[in-house]
Steps between C-alpha positions, in 0.01 A plus 500: 500500500715795403616522145853620487526568136782263410595645162732201434205255531278706265782524247565122520130418479474689166819342365468131618201312374479161675702619806395531860556862607465687831249778457443604857728458804492617859626368828205262550418382148599459139287478193624307198330512158571239235392421151471118451615460860752233594438432871865448585596828325217686680617367838856581426418859411282540812784359711737751348261781582450396865869439533552878456345515845675192644177307494341195332220509250165319573228489227184682614290528183505479124276672245439464129549822306348386172222268393734218408693535819835526303594805708479467880571702807644335807510657845752361750532598867854565620555312828791482742754737657421863427848645553817318375764426756792731470830535675565793733812607294286681238243783539144401392334718228165313506517417125598210279652554162572306187727546198285531196603516134268650236279680747226709343683820570862373447718776365653398263270200431657169605703638783489340844326698776415455868130488564320500837316167519365531851429783747444377856192649662689594823828591342704818418427466129128522554545797737719674244237449224670244282278258289537165337614563139715800581839483325788596731731749325718613798545421865682758713602678179664189353362351173348151564540249218438168675316371805838374641629860476204634703572234766858611523411874505249463782765346726678841492210704636415575860189368666249778579660750253305605185652386169387643160376239253413607143249281322339499159123462518364465151684765314554738797816511723408555864713537818393350821673496848519159662599443859670154545418311813656209686 
Protein backbone atom coordinates (compact mmCIF):
# COMPACT_ATOMS: atom_id res chain seq x y z
CA UNK A 1 0.00 0.00 0.00
CA UNK A 2 1.36 3.39 -0.96
CA UNK A 3 1.29 6.11 1.69
CA UNK A 4 0.35 9.34 -0.01
CA UNK A 5 1.09 11.69 2.89
CA UNK A 6 -2.33 13.23 3.39
CA UNK A 7 -1.39 16.20 5.55
CA UNK A 8 -5.05 16.92 6.24
CA UNK A 9 -5.53 13.53 7.84
CA UNK A 10 -2.43 13.88 9.98
CA UNK A 11 -3.55 17.31 11.14
CA UNK A 12 -7.06 16.09 11.91
CA UNK A 13 -5.72 13.05 13.76
CA UNK A 14 -3.73 15.26 16.09
CA UNK A 15 -6.64 17.62 16.65
CA UNK A 16 -9.60 15.22 16.92
CA UNK A 17 -9.49 12.80 19.80
CA UNK A 18 -12.31 10.29 19.47
CA UNK A 19 -12.75 10.82 15.71
CA UNK A 20 -12.21 8.41 12.86
CA UNK A 21 -9.59 9.89 10.53
CA UNK A 22 -8.11 8.81 7.19
CA UNK A 23 -4.35 8.33 7.61
CA UNK A 24 -3.52 6.66 4.27
CA UNK A 25 -5.32 6.72 0.95
CA UNK A 26 -4.63 5.38 -2.52
CA UNK A 27 -6.73 4.13 -5.42
CA UNK A 28 -7.11 0.64 -3.94
CA UNK A 29 -7.34 1.17 -0.19
CA UNK A 30 -7.98 3.56 2.68
CA UNK A 31 -6.66 3.35 6.23
CA UNK A 32 -8.71 4.89 9.02
CA UNK A 33 -7.42 5.39 12.55
CA UNK A 34 -9.75 6.00 15.48
CA UNK A 35 -9.50 6.55 19.21
CA UNK A 36 -12.48 4.95 20.99
CA UNK A 37 -13.83 3.91 17.57
CA UNK A 38 -17.48 4.13 16.70
CA UNK A 39 -18.05 1.50 13.94
CA UNK A 40 -20.52 3.67 12.03
CA UNK A 41 -18.13 6.64 12.09
CA UNK A 42 -15.19 4.47 10.96
CA UNK A 43 -17.24 3.05 8.05
CA UNK A 44 -18.46 6.51 7.07
CA UNK A 45 -14.91 7.89 6.98
CA UNK A 46 -13.67 4.90 4.95
CA UNK A 47 -16.60 5.35 2.57
CA UNK A 48 -15.68 9.02 2.14
CA UNK A 49 -12.08 8.03 1.36
CA UNK A 50 -12.99 5.43 -1.26
CA UNK A 51 -15.56 7.81 -2.74
CA UNK A 52 -12.61 10.03 -3.78
CA UNK A 53 -11.95 7.25 -6.28
CA UNK A 54 -15.57 6.49 -7.13
CA UNK A 55 -15.40 3.25 -5.18
CA UNK A 56 -16.98 1.51 -2.19
CA UNK A 57 -15.13 0.64 1.06
CA UNK A 58 -14.89 -2.97 2.24
CA UNK A 59 -13.24 -3.75 5.61
CA UNK A 60 -10.12 -5.90 5.22
CA UNK A 61 -8.49 -5.75 8.67
CA UNK A 62 -8.33 -3.95 11.98
CA UNK A 63 -5.45 -3.65 14.43
CA UNK A 64 -5.15 -2.43 18.01
CA UNK A 65 -2.54 0.28 18.41
CA UNK A 66 -2.36 0.27 22.20
CA UNK A 67 -2.69 -2.33 24.97
CA UNK A 68 -6.24 -1.32 25.85
CA UNK A 69 -7.33 -1.31 22.19
CA UNK A 70 -8.72 2.22 22.60
CA UNK A 71 -6.91 3.31 19.44
CA UNK A 72 -7.37 1.12 16.39
CA UNK A 73 -6.32 1.12 12.72
CA UNK A 74 -8.79 -0.13 10.10
CA UNK A 75 -7.80 -1.01 6.53
CA UNK A 76 -10.49 -0.96 3.85
CA UNK A 77 -10.21 -2.10 0.24
CA UNK A 78 -11.74 0.26 -2.31
CA UNK A 79 -13.87 -1.75 -4.72
CA UNK A 80 -15.81 -0.78 -7.82
CA UNK A 81 -15.33 1.35 -10.91
CA UNK A 82 -11.82 2.71 -11.24
CA UNK A 83 -12.57 5.67 -13.45
CA UNK A 84 -15.66 7.82 -12.94
CA UNK A 85 -17.99 8.30 -15.87
CA UNK A 86 -17.63 11.68 -17.50
CA UNK A 87 -19.26 13.45 -20.38
CA UNK A 88 -17.44 14.08 -23.62
CA UNK A 89 -17.98 17.84 -23.28
CA UNK A 90 -15.09 18.37 -20.87
CA UNK A 91 -11.39 17.46 -21.20
CA UNK A 92 -10.15 14.95 -18.60
CA UNK A 93 -7.22 15.88 -16.34
CA UNK A 94 -6.99 12.56 -14.50
CA UNK A 95 -7.41 14.16 -11.07
CA UNK A 96 -10.19 14.68 -8.54
CA UNK A 97 -10.24 17.80 -6.39
CA UNK A 98 -12.04 19.03 -3.29
CA UNK A 99 -12.61 22.38 -1.68
CA UNK A 100 -10.91 22.39 1.72
CA UNK A 101 -11.02 25.03 4.42
CA UNK A 102 -8.31 25.24 7.07
CA UNK A 103 -5.80 23.17 5.12
CA UNK A 104 -2.44 22.79 6.83
CA UNK A 105 -0.80 25.25 4.44
CA UNK A 106 -3.75 27.65 4.00
CA UNK A 107 -2.53 31.20 3.50
CA UNK A 108 -4.04 33.03 5.28
CA UNK A 109 -5.22 30.37 7.74
CA UNK A 110 -8.91 29.56 7.38
CA UNK A 111 -9.14 30.29 3.66
CA UNK A 112 -10.69 27.81 1.27
CA UNK A 113 -8.37 25.99 -1.13
CA UNK A 114 -8.61 23.38 -3.86
CA UNK A 115 -6.72 20.21 -2.97
CA UNK A 116 -6.03 17.23 -5.24
CA UNK A 117 -7.76 14.27 -3.59
CA UNK A 118 -7.13 11.66 -6.31
CA UNK A 119 -4.61 11.17 -9.10
CA UNK A 120 -5.63 8.44 -11.56
CA UNK A 121 -2.85 5.98 -12.39
CA UNK A 122 -3.39 6.24 -16.14
CA UNK A 123 -4.26 9.93 -16.30
CA UNK A 124 -2.66 13.20 -17.40
CA UNK A 125 -2.24 14.36 -13.79
CA UNK A 126 -0.03 11.38 -12.94
CA UNK A 127 1.99 11.85 -16.12
CA UNK A 128 2.46 15.55 -15.30
CA UNK A 129 3.74 14.72 -11.79
CA UNK A 130 0.78 15.89 -9.68
CA UNK A 131 0.19 14.26 -6.27
CA UNK A 132 -2.63 13.82 -3.80
CA UNK A 133 -2.45 16.70 -1.34
CA UNK A 134 -1.16 19.27 -3.85
CA UNK A 135 -2.99 22.60 -3.55
CA UNK A 136 -3.97 24.05 -6.93
CA UNK A 137 -3.03 27.73 -7.13
CA UNK A 138 -3.54 28.45 -10.85
CA UNK A 139 -4.75 26.63 -13.94
CA UNK A 140 -3.76 28.05 -17.31
CA UNK A 141 -2.53 31.20 -15.49
CA UNK A 142 -5.92 31.82 -13.79
CA UNK A 143 -6.07 31.68 -9.96
CA UNK A 144 -8.23 28.76 -8.77
CA UNK A 145 -10.30 29.29 -5.63
CA UNK A 146 -12.93 26.51 -5.86
CA UNK A 147 -13.26 23.04 -7.35
CA UNK A 148 -16.19 24.34 -9.43
CA UNK A 149 -13.94 27.04 -10.87
CA UNK A 150 -11.40 24.42 -11.98
CA UNK A 151 -14.18 22.43 -13.68
CA UNK A 152 -15.24 25.56 -15.56
CA UNK A 153 -11.66 26.48 -16.52
CA UNK A 154 -10.83 23.04 -17.92
CA UNK A 155 -13.77 23.28 -20.35
CA UNK A 156 -11.91 26.15 -22.03
CA UNK A 157 -8.74 24.19 -22.87
CA UNK A 158 -7.95 22.09 -25.92
CA UNK A 159 -7.51 18.34 -25.74
CA UNK A 160 -3.90 17.36 -26.43
CA UNK A 161 -2.41 20.81 -25.68
CA UNK A 162 -0.28 21.34 -22.59
CA UNK A 163 -1.70 23.62 -19.91
CA UNK A 164 0.36 25.07 -17.04
CA UNK A 165 -0.90 24.22 -13.56
CA UNK A 166 0.74 25.78 -10.50
CA UNK A 167 0.43 23.83 -7.25
CA UNK A 168 1.66 24.32 -3.73
CA UNK A 169 3.29 21.17 -2.40
CA UNK A 170 4.07 21.70 1.24
CA UNK A 171 5.44 25.22 1.33
CA UNK A 172 6.87 25.19 -2.24
CA UNK A 173 5.12 26.49 -5.33
CA UNK A 174 5.71 24.27 -8.39
CA UNK A 175 4.61 24.48 -12.03
CA UNK A 176 3.58 21.41 -14.01
CA UNK A 177 2.41 21.01 -17.59
CA UNK A 178 -0.69 18.82 -17.90
CA UNK A 179 -2.07 17.59 -21.23
CA UNK A 180 -5.87 17.12 -21.07
CA UNK A 181 -7.29 14.12 -22.89
CA UNK A 182 -10.75 13.15 -24.10
